[in-house]
BALOBA-1460 file (C-alpha; in Angstrom, 3 decimals):
// residues 336
<rec num="1" residu="m" x="0.000" y="0.000" z="0.000"/>
<rec num="2" residu="s" x="1.524" y="3.272" z="-1.130"/>
<rec num="3" residu="v" x="1.411" y="6.583" z="0.715"/>
<rec num="4" residu="d" x="1.949" y="8.235" z="-2.669"/>
<rec num="5" residu="n" x="-1.668" y="7.438" z="-3.572"/>
<rec num="6" residu="v" x="-3.230" y="9.420" z="-0.715"/>
<rec num="7" residu="g" x="-4.126" y="12.426" z="-2.864"/>
<rec num="8" residu="i" x="-5.635" y="10.244" z="-5.570"/>
<rec num="9" residu="a" x="-7.562" y="8.253" z="-2.963"/>
<rec num="10" residu="f" x="-9.133" y="11.370" z="-1.463"/>
<rec num="11" residu="a" x="-10.028" y="12.718" z="-4.931"/>
<rec num="12" residu="v" x="-11.701" y="9.451" z="-5.930"/>
<rec num="13" residu="v" x="-13.735" y="9.290" z="-2.709"/>
<rec num="14" residu="i" x="-14.859" y="12.903" z="-3.035"/>
<rec num="15" residu="a" x="-15.970" y="12.269" z="-6.622"/>
<rec num="16" residu="a" x="-18.002" y="9.204" z="-5.592"/>
<rec num="17" residu="g" x="-19.691" y="11.114" z="-2.755"/>
<rec num="18" residu="a" x="-20.435" y="14.079" z="-4.997"/>
<rec num="19" residu="a" x="-22.495" y="11.824" z="-7.282"/>
<rec num="20" residu="t" x="-25.420" y="12.381" z="-4.903"/>
<rec num="21" residu="g" x="-25.552" y="15.843" z="-6.463"/>
<rec num="22" residu="i" x="-26.454" y="14.330" z="-9.843"/>
<rec num="23" residu="g" x="-29.619" y="12.818" z="-8.407"/>
<rec num="24" residu="a" x="-30.333" y="15.918" z="-6.353"/>
<rec num="25" residu="s" x="-30.096" y="18.072" z="-9.483"/>
<rec num="26" residu="a" x="-33.428" y="16.552" z="-10.563"/>
<rec num="27" residu="v" x="-35.098" y="19.427" z="-8.701"/>
<rec num="28" residu="f" x="-33.462" y="21.760" z="-11.246"/>
<rec num="29" residu="c" x="-33.064" y="19.639" z="-14.381"/>
<rec num="30" residu="k" x="-35.929" y="17.716" z="-15.974"/>
<rec num="31" residu="s" x="-33.533" y="15.665" z="-18.135"/>
<rec num="32" residu="v" x="-32.270" y="13.903" z="-15.008"/>
<rec num="33" residu="v" x="-35.835" y="12.884" z="-14.184"/>
<rec num="34" residu="k" x="-36.377" y="11.451" z="-17.664"/>
<rec num="35" residu="l" x="-33.328" y="9.211" z="-17.244"/>
<rec num="36" residu="a" x="-34.492" y="7.834" z="-13.902"/>
<rec num="37" residu="s" x="-36.929" y="5.167" z="-15.063"/>
<rec num="38" residu="k" x="-37.483" y="2.062" z="-12.966"/>
<rec num="39" residu="k" x="-35.447" y="-0.134" z="-15.296"/>
<rec num="40" residu="v" x="-32.576" y="2.347" z="-15.410"/>
<rec num="41" residu="l" x="-32.522" y="2.520" z="-11.617"/>
<rec num="42" residu="a" x="-32.691" y="-1.268" z="-11.274"/>
<rec num="43" residu="g" x="-29.981" y="-1.727" z="-13.872"/>
<rec num="44" residu="g" x="-27.719" y="0.819" z="-12.212"/>
<rec num="45" residu="l" x="-28.126" y="-0.747" z="-8.791"/>
<rec num="46" residu="g" x="-27.598" y="-4.248" z="-10.199"/>
<rec num="47" residu="f" x="-24.459" y="-3.164" z="-12.045"/>
<rec num="48" residu="s" x="-23.112" y="-1.472" z="-8.914"/>
<rec num="49" residu="g" x="-23.854" y="-4.588" z="-6.906"/>
<rec num="50" residu="g" x="-22.003" y="-6.784" z="-9.391"/>
<rec num="51" residu="v" x="-18.912" y="-4.611" z="-9.311"/>
<rec num="52" residu="m" x="-18.929" y="-4.386" z="-5.524"/>
<rec num="53" residu="l" x="-19.505" y="-8.119" z="-4.974"/>
<rec num="54" residu="y" x="-16.791" y="-9.161" z="-7.394"/>
<rec num="55" residu="v" x="-14.183" y="-6.734" z="-6.136"/>
<rec num="56" residu="s" x="-14.997" y="-7.590" z="-2.511"/>
<rec num="57" residu="f" x="-14.501" y="-11.334" z="-2.918"/>
<rec num="58" residu="v" x="-11.839" y="-11.439" z="-5.615"/>
<rec num="59" residu="e" x="-9.721" y="-8.402" z="-4.830"/>
<rec num="60" residu="i" x="-10.294" y="-6.898" z="-1.393"/>
<rec num="61" residu="f" x="-10.679" y="-10.179" z="0.513"/>
<rec num="62" residu="q" x="-7.648" y="-11.649" z="-1.239"/>
<rec num="63" residu="k" x="-5.589" y="-8.630" z="-0.253"/>
<rec num="64" residu="s" x="-6.660" y="-9.258" z="3.328"/>
<rec num="65" residu="v" x="-5.378" y="-12.830" z="3.098"/>
<rec num="66" residu="l" x="-2.073" y="-11.735" z="1.554"/>
<rec num="67" residu="d" x="-1.456" y="-8.978" z="4.109"/>
<rec num="68" residu="f" x="-2.244" y="-11.236" z="7.053"/>
<rec num="69" residu="s" x="0.007" y="-13.933" z="5.584"/>
<rec num="70" residu="v" x="3.007" y="-11.620" z="5.829"/>
<rec num="71" residu="d" x="2.887" y="-11.718" z="9.635"/>
<rec num="72" residu="y" x="0.952" y="-14.980" z="10.022"/>
<rec num="73" residu="p" x="1.936" y="-17.304" z="7.130"/>
<rec num="74" residu="e" x="-0.108" y="-20.257" z="8.349"/>
<rec num="75" residu="s" x="-3.179" y="-18.383" z="9.574"/>
<rec num="76" residu="g" x="-3.634" y="-15.587" z="7.050"/>
<rec num="77" residu="y" x="-6.814" y="-16.999" z="5.494"/>
<rec num="78" residu="t" x="-8.356" y="-17.701" z="8.902"/>
<rec num="79" residu="y" x="-7.743" y="-14.185" z="10.168"/>
<rec num="80" residu="a" x="-9.037" y="-12.671" z="6.911"/>
<rec num="81" residu="t" x="-12.214" y="-14.758" z="7.216"/>
<rec num="82" residu="l" x="-12.773" y="-13.650" z="10.807"/>
<rec num="83" residu="c" x="-12.364" y="-10.014" z="9.799"/>
<rec num="84" residu="f" x="-14.752" y="-10.508" z="6.862"/>
<rec num="85" residu="f" x="-17.534" y="-11.670" z="9.152"/>
<rec num="86" residu="a" x="-16.632" y="-8.943" z="11.631"/>
<rec num="87" residu="g" x="-17.385" y="-6.499" z="8.791"/>
<rec num="88" residu="v" x="-20.710" y="-8.252" z="8.206"/>
<rec num="89" residu="m" x="-21.604" y="-7.781" z="11.863"/>
<rec num="90" residu="v" x="-20.533" y="-4.134" z="11.781"/>
<rec num="91" residu="m" x="-22.949" y="-3.409" z="8.925"/>
<rec num="92" residu="k" x="-25.769" y="-5.281" z="10.643"/>
<rec num="93" residu="m" x="-25.149" y="-3.221" z="13.777"/>
<rec num="94" residu="i" x="-25.177" y="-0.019" z="11.720"/>
<rec num="95" residu="d" x="-28.545" y="-0.999" z="10.231"/>
<rec num="96" residu="w" x="-29.923" y="-1.787" z="13.672"/>
<rec num="97" residu="a" x="-28.637" y="1.513" z="15.078"/>
<rec num="98" residu="v" x="-30.162" y="3.526" z="12.220"/>
<rec num="99" residu="h" x="-33.566" y="1.932" z="12.758"/>
<rec num="100" residu="k" x="-33.394" y="2.526" z="16.504"/>
<rec num="101" residu="m" x="-32.337" y="6.153" z="16.126"/>
<rec num="102" residu="l" x="-34.787" y="7.188" z="13.440"/>
<rec num="103" residu="g" x="-37.667" y="4.750" z="13.681"/>
<rec num="104" residu="d" x="-40.034" y="4.599" z="10.696"/>
<rec num="105" residu="t" x="-40.788" y="7.386" z="8.270"/>
<rec num="106" residu="k" x="-44.206" y="7.695" z="6.617"/>
<rec num="107" residu="v" x="-44.322" y="8.996" z="3.077"/>
<rec num="108" residu="d" x="-46.625" y="12.015" z="3.031"/>
<rec num="109" residu="f" x="-46.532" y="14.437" z="0.106"/>
<rec num="110" residu="d" x="-49.171" y="16.912" z="1.226"/>
<rec num="111" residu="h" x="-47.400" y="20.221" z="0.718"/>
<rec num="112" residu="q" x="-49.905" y="22.331" z="-1.212"/>
<rec num="113" residu="d" x="-48.767" y="24.813" z="-3.812"/>
<rec num="114" residu="p" x="-51.751" y="26.496" z="-5.442"/>
<rec num="115" residu="k" x="-49.688" y="28.542" z="-7.895"/>
<rec num="116" residu="a" x="-47.124" y="26.085" z="-9.180"/>
<rec num="117" residu="g" x="-49.071" y="22.934" z="-8.600"/>
<rec num="118" residu="s" x="-46.368" y="21.338" z="-6.480"/>
<rec num="119" residu="n" x="-48.744" y="18.669" z="-5.183"/>
<rec num="120" residu="p" x="-49.582" y="16.755" z="-8.359"/>
<rec num="121" residu="r" x="-49.914" y="13.466" z="-6.482"/>
<rec num="122" residu="a" x="-52.102" y="14.580" z="-3.574"/>
<rec num="123" residu="d" x="-54.966" y="12.207" z="-4.332"/>
<rec num="124" residu="h" x="-52.666" y="9.263" z="-4.870"/>
<rec num="125" residu="d" x="-50.787" y="9.956" z="-1.662"/>
<rec num="126" residu="s" x="-53.994" y="10.277" z="0.353"/>
<rec num="127" residu="e" x="-54.847" y="6.743" z="-0.737"/>
<rec num="128" residu="h" x="-51.297" y="5.671" z="-0.033"/>
<rec num="129" residu="q" x="-51.461" y="7.005" z="3.512"/>
<rec num="130" residu="k" x="-54.648" y="5.027" z="4.184"/>
<rec num="131" residu="d" x="-52.629" y="1.872" z="3.691"/>
<rec num="132" residu="g" x="-50.762" y="2.733" z="6.902"/>
<rec num="133" residu="k" x="-47.416" y="1.842" z="5.361"/>
<rec num="134" residu="t" x="-44.256" y="3.092" z="6.967"/>
<rec num="135" residu="f" x="-40.797" y="2.824" z="5.525"/>
<rec num="136" residu="a" x="-37.579" y="2.289" z="7.452"/>
<rec num="137" residu="p" x="-35.099" y="5.146" z="6.934"/>
<rec num="138" residu="s" x="-32.293" y="3.295" z="5.180"/>
<rec num="139" residu="l" x="-31.211" y="3.009" z="1.579"/>
<rec num="140" residu="k" x="-34.307" y="0.850" z="1.001"/>
<rec num="141" residu="i" x="-36.518" y="3.909" z="1.453"/>
<rec num="142" residu="c" x="-35.459" y="4.895" z="-2.057"/>
<rec num="143" residu="a" x="-37.273" y="1.864" z="-3.404"/>
<rec num="144" residu="h" x="-40.509" y="3.182" z="-1.951"/>
<rec num="145" residu="n" x="-40.359" y="6.905" z="-2.605"/>
<rec num="146" residu="v" x="-37.927" y="7.661" z="-5.397"/>
<rec num="147" residu="q" x="-40.388" y="6.695" z="-8.160"/>
<rec num="148" residu="e" x="-43.095" y="8.878" z="-6.623"/>
<rec num="149" residu="s" x="-40.558" y="11.676" z="-6.420"/>
<rec num="150" residu="i" x="-39.810" y="11.239" z="-10.107"/>
<rec num="151" residu="e" x="-43.506" y="11.296" z="-10.998"/>
<rec num="152" residu="m" x="-44.050" y="14.427" z="-8.910"/>
<rec num="153" residu="l" x="-41.309" y="16.241" z="-10.793"/>
<rec num="154" residu="e" x="-42.558" y="14.965" z="-14.150"/>
<rec num="155" residu="e" x="-46.092" y="16.212" z="-13.464"/>
<rec num="156" residu="q" x="-44.793" y="19.578" z="-12.331"/>
<rec num="157" residu="d" x="-42.763" y="19.786" z="-15.545"/>
<rec num="158" residu="k" x="-45.904" y="19.057" z="-17.603"/>
<rec num="159" residu="k" x="-47.770" y="21.813" z="-15.743"/>
<rec num="160" residu="m" x="-44.910" y="24.232" z="-16.402"/>
<rec num="161" residu="s" x="-45.013" y="23.402" z="-20.123"/>
<rec num="162" residu="s" x="-48.803" y="23.662" z="-20.432"/>
<rec num="163" residu="e" x="-49.026" y="26.971" z="-18.554"/>
<rec num="164" residu="g" x="-45.850" y="28.475" z="-19.998"/>
<rec num="165" residu="l" x="-44.151" y="28.745" z="-16.609"/>
<rec num="166" residu="s" x="-40.394" y="29.031" z="-16.271"/>
<rec num="167" residu="l" x="-38.282" y="27.381" z="-13.602"/>
<rec num="168" residu="k" x="-37.924" y="30.811" z="-11.960"/>
<rec num="169" residu="d" x="-41.714" y="31.255" z="-11.896"/>
<rec num="170" residu="v" x="-42.157" y="27.922" z="-10.132"/>
<rec num="171" residu="e" x="-39.378" y="28.687" z="-7.678"/>
<rec num="172" residu="m" x="-40.971" y="32.044" z="-6.763"/>
<rec num="173" residu="a" x="-44.387" y="30.421" z="-6.374"/>
<rec num="174" residu="n" x="-42.937" y="27.719" z="-4.153"/>
<rec num="175" residu="q" x="-41.198" y="30.272" z="-1.974"/>
<rec num="176" residu="e" x="-44.415" y="32.299" z="-1.622"/>
<rec num="177" residu="a" x="-46.354" y="29.151" z="-0.760"/>
<rec num="178" residu="a" x="-43.741" y="28.140" z="1.802"/>
<rec num="179" residu="d" x="-44.203" y="31.514" z="3.503"/>
<rec num="180" residu="v" x="-47.948" y="31.098" z="3.980"/>
<rec num="181" residu="i" x="-48.268" y="27.315" z="4.348"/>
<rec num="182" residu="p" x="-46.654" y="25.646" z="7.337"/>
<rec num="183" residu="h" x="-43.729" y="23.433" z="6.408"/>
<rec num="184" residu="n" x="-44.705" y="19.797" z="6.205"/>
<rec num="185" residu="p" x="-42.909" y="18.191" z="9.177"/>
<rec num="186" residu="k" x="-43.466" y="14.664" z="7.843"/>
<rec num="187" residu="l" x="-41.864" y="15.483" z="4.518"/>
<rec num="188" residu="i" x="-38.974" y="17.256" z="6.207"/>
<rec num="189" residu="k" x="-38.506" y="14.327" z="8.563"/>
<rec num="190" residu="m" x="-38.553" y="11.898" z="5.669"/>
<rec num="191" residu="g" x="-35.961" y="13.849" z="3.706"/>
<rec num="192" residu="l" x="-33.650" y="14.487" z="6.646"/>
<rec num="193" residu="s" x="-34.027" y="10.944" z="7.988"/>
<rec num="194" residu="t" x="-33.144" y="9.586" z="4.577"/>
<rec num="195" residu="a" x="-30.149" y="11.929" z="4.377"/>
<rec num="196" residu="l" x="-28.891" y="10.783" z="7.778"/>
<rec num="197" residu="a" x="-29.470" y="7.101" z="7.066"/>
<rec num="198" residu="i" x="-27.753" y="7.296" z="3.684"/>
<rec num="199" residu="g" x="-24.900" y="9.260" z="5.212"/>
<rec num="200" residu="i" x="-24.352" y="6.509" z="7.768"/>
<rec num="201" residu="h" x="-24.486" y="3.812" z="5.100"/>
<rec num="202" residu="n" x="-22.111" y="5.788" z="2.890"/>
<rec num="203" residu="f" x="-19.477" y="5.826" z="5.606"/>
<rec num="204" residu="p" x="-18.172" y="2.268" z="5.010"/>
<rec num="205" residu="e" x="-18.344" y="2.847" z="1.261"/>
<rec num="206" residu="g" x="-16.063" y="5.857" z="1.602"/>
<rec num="207" residu="l" x="-13.651" y="3.864" z="3.733"/>
<rec num="208" residu="a" x="-13.660" y="0.964" z="1.254"/>
<rec num="209" residu="t" x="-13.012" y="3.243" z="-1.722"/>
<rec num="210" residu="f" x="-10.219" y="5.041" z="0.085"/>
<rec num="211" residu="v" x="-8.469" y="1.836" z="1.187"/>
<rec num="212" residu="a" x="-8.821" y="0.221" z="-2.248"/>
<rec num="213" residu="t" x="-7.470" y="3.316" z="-4.009"/>
<rec num="214" residu="l" x="-4.609" y="3.649" z="-1.567"/>
<rec num="215" residu="d" x="-3.545" y="0.124" z="-2.473"/>
<rec num="216" residu="d" x="-4.351" y="0.277" z="-6.208"/>
<rec num="217" residu="p" x="-5.829" y="3.434" z="-7.791"/>
<rec num="218" residu="r" x="-7.250" y="1.467" z="-10.724"/>
<rec num="219" residu="v" x="-9.251" y="-0.853" z="-8.484"/>
<rec num="220" residu="g" x="-10.347" y="2.051" z="-6.302"/>
<rec num="221" residu="a" x="-11.533" y="4.004" z="-9.328"/>
<rec num="222" residu="s" x="-13.660" y="1.068" z="-10.529"/>
<rec num="223" residu="l" x="-15.199" y="0.729" z="-7.093"/>
<rec num="224" residu="a" x="-15.844" y="4.470" z="-6.934"/>
<rec num="225" residu="v" x="-17.759" y="4.340" z="-10.228"/>
<rec num="226" residu="a" x="-20.005" y="1.594" z="-8.850"/>
<rec num="227" residu="i" x="-20.652" y="3.568" z="-5.667"/>
<rec num="228" residu="a" x="-21.284" y="6.771" z="-7.618"/>
<rec num="229" residu="i" x="-23.934" y="5.016" z="-9.742"/>
<rec num="230" residu="h" x="-26.073" y="4.066" z="-6.757"/>
<rec num="231" residu="n" x="-25.432" y="7.414" z="-5.055"/>
<rec num="232" residu="i" x="-27.455" y="9.086" z="-7.825"/>
<rec num="233" residu="p" x="-30.932" y="7.807" z="-6.805"/>
<rec num="234" residu="e" x="-29.961" y="8.385" z="-3.176"/>
<rec num="235" residu="g" x="-29.475" y="12.085" z="-3.893"/>
<rec num="236" residu="l" x="-32.847" y="12.265" z="-5.608"/>
<rec num="237" residu="c" x="-34.805" y="10.661" z="-2.767"/>
<rec num="238" residu="v" x="-33.226" y="13.038" z="-0.250"/>
<rec num="239" residu="a" x="-33.735" y="16.202" z="-2.284"/>
<rec num="240" residu="v" x="-37.303" y="15.846" z="-3.553"/>
<rec num="241" residu="p" x="-39.143" y="15.531" z="-0.193"/>
<rec num="242" residu="i" x="-37.188" y="18.470" z="1.221"/>
<rec num="243" residu="y" x="-37.935" y="20.528" z="-1.874"/>
<rec num="244" residu="y" x="-41.680" y="19.911" z="-1.590"/>
<rec num="245" residu="a" x="-41.602" y="20.598" z="2.146"/>
<rec num="246" residu="t" x="-39.651" y="23.876" z="2.009"/>
<rec num="247" residu="g" x="-40.244" y="25.202" z="-1.506"/>
<rec num="248" residu="s" x="-36.493" y="25.697" z="-1.926"/>
<rec num="249" residu="r" x="-34.538" y="23.841" z="-4.578"/>
<rec num="250" residu="w" x="-31.204" y="24.944" z="-3.143"/>
<rec num="251" residu="k" x="-32.000" y="23.714" z="0.369"/>
<rec num="252" residu="a" x="-33.023" y="20.375" z="-1.099"/>
<rec num="253" residu="f" x="-29.882" y="20.147" z="-3.213"/>
<rec num="254" residu="l" x="-27.531" y="21.078" z="-0.369"/>
<rec num="255" residu="w" x="-29.086" y="18.575" z="2.068"/>
<rec num="256" residu="a" x="-28.702" y="15.835" z="-0.518"/>
<rec num="257" residu="m" x="-25.075" y="16.782" z="-1.083"/>
<rec num="258" residu="l" x="-24.520" y="16.714" z="2.660"/>
<rec num="259" residu="s" x="-25.534" y="13.039" z="2.732"/>
<rec num="260" residu="g" x="-22.566" y="12.299" z="0.462"/>
<rec num="261" residu="v" x="-20.077" y="14.118" z="2.689"/>
<rec num="262" residu="s" x="-19.767" y="11.051" z="4.933"/>
<rec num="263" residu="e" x="-17.712" y="9.289" z="2.260"/>
<rec num="264" residu="p" x="-14.749" y="11.710" z="2.254"/>
<rec num="265" residu="l" x="-15.175" y="12.020" z="6.034"/>
<rec num="266" residu="a" x="-14.707" y="8.251" z="6.331"/>
<rec num="267" residu="a" x="-11.616" y="8.501" z="4.138"/>
<rec num="268" residu="l" x="-10.219" y="11.258" z="6.343"/>
<rec num="269" residu="l" x="-10.780" y="9.311" z="9.546"/>
<rec num="270" residu="g" x="-9.431" y="6.167" z="7.911"/>
<rec num="271" residu="w" x="-6.236" y="7.932" z="6.950"/>
<rec num="272" residu="a" x="-5.881" y="9.442" z="10.432"/>
<rec num="273" residu="v" x="-5.841" y="5.892" z="11.829"/>
<rec num="274" residu="l" x="-3.765" y="4.268" z="9.084"/>
<rec num="275" residu="a" x="-1.045" y="6.898" z="9.120"/>
<rec num="276" residu="s" x="-0.117" y="6.019" z="12.695"/>
<rec num="277" residu="v" x="-0.454" y="2.227" z="12.677"/>
<rec num="278" residu="m" x="0.698" y="1.139" z="9.236"/>
<rec num="279" residu="g" x="1.542" y="-2.556" z="9.036"/>
<rec num="280" residu="p" x="0.528" y="-5.684" z="7.074"/>
<rec num="281" residu="a" x="-1.709" y="-7.071" z="9.831"/>
<rec num="282" residu="v" x="-3.558" y="-3.751" z="10.215"/>
<rec num="283" residu="f" x="-4.198" y="-3.518" z="6.497"/>
<rec num="284" residu="g" x="-5.207" y="-7.168" z="6.414"/>
<rec num="285" residu="a" x="-7.801" y="-6.558" z="9.118"/>
<rec num="286" residu="l" x="-9.068" y="-3.437" z="7.382"/>
<rec num="287" residu="f" x="-9.394" y="-5.145" z="4.004"/>
<rec num="288" residu="g" x="-11.249" y="-8.069" z="5.591"/>
<rec num="289" residu="v" x="-13.705" y="-5.846" z="7.454"/>
<rec num="290" residu="v" x="-14.297" y="-3.670" z="4.378"/>
<rec num="291" residu="a" x="-14.994" y="-6.725" z="2.202"/>
<rec num="292" residu="g" x="-17.622" y="-7.951" z="4.675"/>
<rec num="293" residu="m" x="-19.298" y="-4.548" z="4.879"/>
<rec num="294" residu="m" x="-19.446" y="-4.185" z="1.107"/>
<rec num="295" residu="v" x="-21.050" y="-7.596" z="0.642"/>
<rec num="296" residu="v" x="-23.771" y="-6.754" z="3.179"/>
<rec num="297" residu="i" x="-24.449" y="-3.426" z="1.453"/>
<rec num="298" residu="v" x="-25.004" y="-5.262" z="-1.819"/>
<rec num="299" residu="l" x="-27.101" y="-8.142" z="-0.462"/>
<rec num="300" residu="h" x="-29.108" y="-6.173" z="2.090"/>
<rec num="301" residu="e" x="-29.534" y="-2.833" z="0.319"/>
<rec num="302" residu="l" x="-28.699" y="-2.674" z="-3.387"/>
<rec num="303" residu="l" x="-30.221" y="-5.909" z="-4.681"/>
<rec num="304" residu="p" x="-33.514" y="-5.731" z="-2.715"/>
<rec num="305" residu="t" x="-33.933" y="-2.145" z="-3.913"/>
<rec num="306" residu="a" x="-33.165" y="-3.137" z="-7.505"/>
<rec num="307" residu="h" x="-35.702" y="-5.969" z="-7.358"/>
<rec num="308" residu="h" x="-38.322" y="-3.546" z="-6.039"/>
<rec num="309" residu="y" x="-37.884" y="-1.465" z="-9.193"/>
<rec num="310" residu="d" x="-37.666" y="-4.611" z="-11.335"/>
<rec num="311" residu="p" x="-39.944" y="-7.275" z="-9.776"/>
<rec num="312" residu="k" x="-39.862" y="-9.442" z="-12.922"/>
<rec num="313" residu="d" x="-36.051" y="-9.370" z="-12.941"/>
<rec num="314" residu="e" x="-35.881" y="-8.123" z="-16.510"/>
<rec num="315" residu="v" x="-32.592" y="-6.271" z="-15.988"/>
<rec num="316" residu="t" x="-31.340" y="-6.741" z="-12.415"/>
<rec num="317" residu="t" x="-29.591" y="-10.114" z="-12.668"/>
<rec num="318" residu="n" x="-28.166" y="-9.364" z="-16.106"/>
<rec num="319" residu="s" x="-26.881" y="-6.019" z="-14.831"/>
<rec num="320" residu="l" x="-25.345" y="-7.743" z="-11.816"/>
<rec num="321" residu="l" x="-23.514" y="-10.208" z="-14.070"/>
<rec num="322" residu="l" x="-22.467" y="-7.383" z="-16.378"/>
<rec num="323" residu="g" x="-21.019" y="-5.486" z="-13.415"/>
<rec num="324" residu="m" x="-19.044" y="-8.571" z="-12.413"/>
<rec num="325" residu="a" x="-17.801" y="-9.065" z="-15.975"/>
<rec num="326" residu="v" x="-16.720" y="-5.424" z="-16.315"/>
<rec num="327" residu="m" x="-14.885" y="-5.573" z="-12.998"/>
<rec num="328" residu="a" x="-13.225" y="-8.871" z="-13.960"/>
<rec num="329" residu="l" x="-12.167" y="-7.467" z="-17.326"/>
<rec num="330" residu="s" x="-10.717" y="-4.358" z="-15.759"/>
<rec num="331" residu="l" x="-8.709" y="-6.415" z="-13.276"/>
<rec num="332" residu="c" x="-7.405" y="-8.616" z="-16.097"/>
<rec num="333" residu="l" x="-6.379" y="-5.561" z="-18.095"/>
<rec num="334" residu="f" x="-4.646" y="-4.116" z="-15.041"/>
<rec num="335" residu="q" x="-2.422" y="-7.206" z="-14.954"/>
<rec num="336" residu="i" x="-1.158" y="-6.652" z="-18.509"/>
């Protein structure tokens, strides 16, 4: 592992975290909304999952074994395996802690905007609320509310086109409405809870990307691309509820971006620890734990969310296999 790669590692992590801004920009840019169909989202999550699974088992876990074997030639694989399952337990504990801290969040889009029509799904959501469904504030919340967020923005865009409104007109109307209509606490809670939950889940991803890039920038860059892909819908499902609750696109965008800050923060904390305790066994333990955390993120978060968007599995499995193949190809090319 080279200290010379620290700058590159930080840059890669920051870029991956900033991808939340692409999804959040849907509150400004209608073209982003048009790209975010269910199949595109499912395919992106499946592809990300394939890359992350393959690199976790084939690259990161193997590096754990090799590093441990330097100090413990006969027990390297055993120690790497123990650290892998320690990483699994860490992610399960993080999930448990998030649910305990934030409880359940009910989707409730009832912010009225008489001028700009910012409640195009009021009737649908009233029916939805009668179902009594609540959604846990983790990455899985995106599976439940991101498509409704997309439809809300699409319907607002249609209203803008039919009435000849500009983006500035809608923004002014939203701000005026926000001044006279009390902010929707449920929507704000949903957006902020999602931001916090995603921020917590992004922490191990930032650490994994940083460690992988520190060891091999090419592997780290591939992992960062996979993480950036699934950060895009995360940014959208943070920004849209906050936008409809406050009437401010910039507040929504900035809160979504804040959820991605945990990735470079994890890299910074990781480097603060690594810089003082560098050694093969330490890196072996870190690689093992990171591999376990990444696998749980894929199996517990990415794939269930992808299958929610794609219940007939038209693209998810194929995208997963494609992600694995792309990662495998890139690793083969790196060896040339």
